[in-house]
C-alpha positions in Angstrom: -2.4 21.5 33.5 -0.4 18.3 33.1 -3.4 16.5 31.7 -3.8 19.3 29.1 -0.2 19.0 28.1 -0.3 15.2 27.8 -3.4 15.4 25.6 -1.8 18.1 23.4 1.2 15.8 23.3 -1.0 13.1 21.8 -2.3 15.5 19.2 1.3 16.5 18.3 2.3 12.8 18.1 -0.5 12.0 15.6 0.5 15.0 13.5 4.2 14.0 13.7 3.4 10.5 12.6 1.3 11.7 9.7 3.9 14.2 8.5 7.0 12.0 9.0 5.4 9.0 7.4 6.0 6.9 10.5 2.3 6.1 10.8 2.6 3.8 7.8 4.8 1.5 10.0 2.2 1.1 12.7 -1.2 0.7 11.0 -2.7 -0.2 7.6 -2.9 3.1 5.7 -6.5 2.4 4.9 -7.2 3.0 8.6 -5.6 6.4 8.7 -8.9 8.0 9.4 -8.7 6.5 12.9 -5.6 8.5 13.6 -7.4 11.7 12.5 -10.3 10.7 14.7 -8.1 10.1 17.8 -6.3 13.4 17.1 -9.6 15.2 17.1 -10.9 13.6 20.2 -7.6 14.2 22.0 -7.8 17.9 21.0 -11.4 18.2 22.3 -10.4 16.6 25.6 -7.4 18.9 25.9 -9.7 21.9 25.5 -11.9 20.5 28.3 -8.9 20.0 30.6 -7.7 23.5 29.8 -11.1 25.0 30.8 -11.1 22.9 34.0 -7.6 24.1 34.9 -8.5 27.7 34.4 -11.7 27.3 36.4 -9.8 25.6 39.3 -7.2 28.4 39.3 -10.0 30.8 40.3 -11.2 28.7 43.2 -10.0 29.3 46.7 -7.4 27.2 48.6 -10.2 25.9 50.8 -11.9 24.5 47.7 -8.7 22.8 46.6 -8.1 21.3 50.1 -11.6 19.8 50.4 -12.5 18.6 46.9 -9.7 16.2 45.8 -10.6 13.7 43.1 -8.8 10.8 41.6 -5.2 9.9 42.7 -4.4 11.6 46.0 -0.8 10.3 46.6 2.0 11.9 44.8 3.7 8.8 43.6 0.4 7.5 42.1 0.2 10.7 40.0 3.8 10.4 38.9 3.3 6.7 37.8 0.0 7.5 36.1 1.3 10.5 34.2 4.5 8.6 33.3 2.5 5.8 31.7 0.4 8.2 29.7 3.5 10.1 28.4 5.3 6.9 27.5 3.7 6.5 24.0 4.4 10.1 23.2 8.1 9.8 24.1 8.4 6.5 22.2 6.6 7.8 19.1 8.7 11.0 18.9 12.1 9.6 20.0 12.4 6.3 18.1 14.1 6.5 14.7 12.4 5.4 11.5 13.0 1.7 10.9 15.0 0.7 7.9 13.4 -2.2 6.2 15.8 -4.8 4.9 16.8 -8.5 5.0 18.3 -8.1 8.4 14.8 -8.0 9.8 13.9 -11.2 8.0 17.0 -12.9 9.4 16.4 -11.6 12.9 12.8 -13.0 12.9 13.7 -16.2 11.3 12.4 -17.4 7.9 10.1 -20.4 7.5 6.9 -21.3 5.7 3.7 -20.7 7.7 2.8 -23.6 9.9 -0.8 -24.7 9.8 -3.0 -24.6 12.9 -3.2 -28.4 12.8 0.5 -28.9 12.7 1.1 -26.7 15.8 -1.9 -27.8 17.8 -2.6 -24.1 18.6 -5.6 -22.6 16.8 -4.2 -19.1 17.5 -0.7 -19.7 16.2 0.0 -17.8 13.0 3.3 -17.2 11.4 3.1 -14.4 8.8 5.7 -15.4 6.2 5.5 -15.8 2.5 1.7 -16.2 2.5 -0.6 -13.6 4.1 -3.3 -15.3 6.1 -6.5 -13.4 6.8 -8.6 -16.4 7.7 -8.3 -15.6 11.4 -10.4 -12.5 10.8 -13.4 -14.3 9.3 -15.5 -17.3 10.0 -15.1 -20.2 7.6 -17.9 -19.4 5.2 -17.1 -15.7 5.0 -13.5 -16.4 4.4 -14.3 -18.8 1.6 -16.6 -16.1 0.0 -13.6 -13.7 0.1 -11.4 -16.2 -1.6 -14.0 -17.0 -4.2 -14.4 -13.4 -5.0 -10.7 -12.9 -5.5 -10.4 -16.0 -7.6 -13.2 -14.7 -9.9 -11.4 -11.4 -10.1 -7.9 -12.7 -11.1 -8.0 -16.2 -12.6 -9.5 -15.0 -15.9 -6.3 -13.0 -16.7 -3.4 -14.7 -18.3 -1.0 -12.1 -17.0 -1.1 -11.2 -13.3 0.3 -7.8 -12.5 1.0 -7.5 -8.8 0.9 -3.9 -7.5 1.2 -2.3 -4.1 -2.6 -2.2 -3.9 -3.3 -5.9 -4.7 0.0 -7.4 -3.5 -1.2 -9.1 -0.3 -4.5 -10.4 -1.6 -2.8 -11.9 -4.7 -0.1 -13.5 -2.6 -2.8 -15.1 -0.4 -4.8 -16.7 -3.2 -1.7 -17.7 -5.1 -0.5 -19.7 -2.1 -4.0 -20.9 -1.2 -4.8 -22.0 -4.8 -1.5 -22.4 -6.7 -3.0 -24.7 -9.4 -5.3 -21.8 -10.5 -2.2 -19.7 -11.4 0.3 -22.2 -12.6 1.4 -21.3 -16.2 0.3 -17.7 -16.0 2.6 -14.7 -16.4 3.4 -12.9 -13.2 4.9 -9.4 -12.8 5.9 -8.0 -9.4 8.6 -6.1 -7.5 10.3 -6.6 -4.2 13.7 -6.8 -2.5 16.0 -9.8 -2.9 16.5 -12.2 0.0 19.0 -15.1 -0.1 17.9 -17.8 2.2 20.8 -19.2 4.3 19.4 -22.7 3.8 19.3 -22.4 0.0 21.9 -22.3 -2.7 23.0 -19.1 -4.4 20.3 -19.2 -7.1 17.4 -19.9 -4.8 16.3 -16.3 -4.3 13.1 -14.8 -2.9 11.5 -11.5 -3.7 9.8 -10.0 -0.7 7.7 -7.1 0.5 7.0 -6.1 4.0 3.2 -6.2 4.5 0.7 -5.0 7.1 -2.8 -6.7 7.3 -4.3 -4.5 10.0 -1.4 -3.2 12.2 2.2 -3.9 13.0 1.2 -6.8 15.2 0.2 -8.9 12.2 2.8 -7.6 9.8 5.2 -9.9 8.0 7.4 -10.5 4.9 5.5 -11.9 1.9 6.6 -12.8 -1.6 7.6 -15.6 -4.0 10.6 -17.6 -4.8 12.2 -16.5 -8.1 14.4 -18.6 -10.4 16.9 -17.4 -13.1 18.2 -19.6 -16.0 21.6 -18.0 -15.6 23.7 -17.2 -12.5 23.1 -13.7 -11.1 25.0 -11.3 -8.9 22.0 -9.8 -7.2 22.6 -9.2 -3.5 20.3 -9.0 -0.4 18.2 -5.8 -0.4 18.5 -5.2 -4.2 15.1 -4.1 -5.5 13.9 -5.9 -8.7 11.0 -5.8 -11.0 10.6 -9.2 -12.5 8.3 -10.9 -14.9 8.0 -14.6 -15.6 5.9 -17.8 -15.6 4.6 -19.2 -12.4 5.4 -22.8 -11.8 5.4 -25.2 -8.9 8.5 -26.8 -7.6 9.5 -28.9 -4.5 11.6 -26.8 -2.1 13.7 -29.1 0.1 14.3 -26.7 3.0 10.5 -26.4 3.6 9.8 -29.9 2.5 6.8 -28.9 0.3 5.8 -27.5 -3.1 6.1 -23.8 -3.5 5.0 -21.5 -6.3 8.1 -20.2 -8.2 8.5 -17.5 -10.8 10.7 -18.6 -13.7 12.1 -15.1 -14.5 12.1 -14.1 -18.2 12.6 -10.3 -17.7 14.2 -8.5 -14.8 15.0 -4.9 -14.1 16.9 -3.4 -11.1 14.9 -0.6 -9.6 15.1 1.9 -6.7 13.3 1.1 -3.5 9.9 2.7 -3.3 9.3 5.6 -1.0 7.0 3.4 1.2 8.3 -0.1 1.3 5.2 -1.5 3.0 2.2 -3.0 1.3 -1.2 -3.2 2.9 -4.2 -5.5 2.8 -7.4 -4.1 1.5 -10.8 -5.4 2.5 
């Protein structure tokens, strides 16, 4: 009976995550079908366990005494069931995360280090520039980048949306010279870097490539001609020309949007953006 309840708990958890919108915080929304698949499988297994429990209830005490399976010691069962119930408790009990600049500050903020500079081929820091190269071999990744370049470089104005946000950020940082001089329009929340002066602002979005394990904060530095009073977590829609400037705190050139138009907006219902493949 306990196994049946645990499996039904998983079904309830998947339904809760879907309805509450919390699922968007854990996986790429394009993989939502996997949640429905796991929910269906858990429900089928729960029905199987229910039939087994009903069948066992009809058996004699002699049958129960002589046909034990699996864990026989009480503490083993307690530990096993506790581990199985932990994801359900965590998923249902933890509050919805509020996304703001405090998360950026808590994680630290730096430009992604290259594999060569760290000496570790598996070291990846997901900041500013999304990096999907770890999911492809070299030739396939280059084909992906070439396809995106063909898709976007022919346009003089680049409109960055929730759908294309991560792929555009990736090719802008990988091939900045292809986009210098073009008009850029995108939205995000303001972040004041503690290493920069008041006018060195960044406009960020929280992004998920596959799941929460490879999530990060991605965006561009923005520059205004005049002093501004925008604060951390203010949401802006900006448009301007993309240029390249040396950014001393990172000791490298970064693409920068010279803002010509700006509008303060409300935060979107879903503050995450997701990588499409």
